[in-house]
N, C-alpha and C positions, 0 to 999 in steps of 0.2 A: 610076483606079484603075491605070493604066501610070505606072509613074515609083517616087518614093522617098516615104517617110513618115517623119515626123519622132517620134522616141521619146527624152524627154526632151534634146532637141538632138542627138541622134545620129541621123545619116540612114541609113536601111537600105532596101535594096531590098525591094518587095511580096513578090516571088517568095521572099525568104529567109523573111519573117514566115510564109508561108503553109508553106514546108518544116518550120520549126519546130513550127506549129501540125500538120502532119502527122505528126510524129515521136509526138506526145503519142496521138493517134487510133491510129496502127500500133503502139504499145505496147498499148493497151486491145485492139484485136484480136489480136494476139498471145497476151496472156493468155486471151481468149475461145476461140481456137481450140486452145490447149493445155490449156485445162480441159475441153472437149469431146472431146478425144481427136482430132481432125483431122489432126494432125500424124503419126499411125501411117500413113496415107494419102498423105503427101507424100514423093516421092522424096529430094529434096534440100532440107531446110529452109532453107539459108541464101539459095540460088536463089529459093526461093518466097516469104522474107521480102522479099528485094530488090523482086521483081515486084510483091507486095503493097503496099509502100511507093510504088512507081511508079504504081501504079494509084489508090491513095489519094490521091496528089499531084494526080494528073490530075482525079480526080473534084472535090476540096475546091477544085481552080483554076477549074475550070467552074463551080461552085456560087458562087464569090465573083464571077464575071462578072454572074451574074444578079441578084445584090443590089446 
């Protein structure tokens, strides 16, 4: 798990692939939160989005260790 992975001959760090995958999950979570009106209760949306991304990245990286 730790190290690099080859993507068509291009070596990428594993954590970079997790970060890119988390971007898509974060995009979906933001759309869901926006559609439900949860951002009305958020004081600083940009700070909330950054924290949400970090938490999602942590969760996905921990889940990847289990697989």
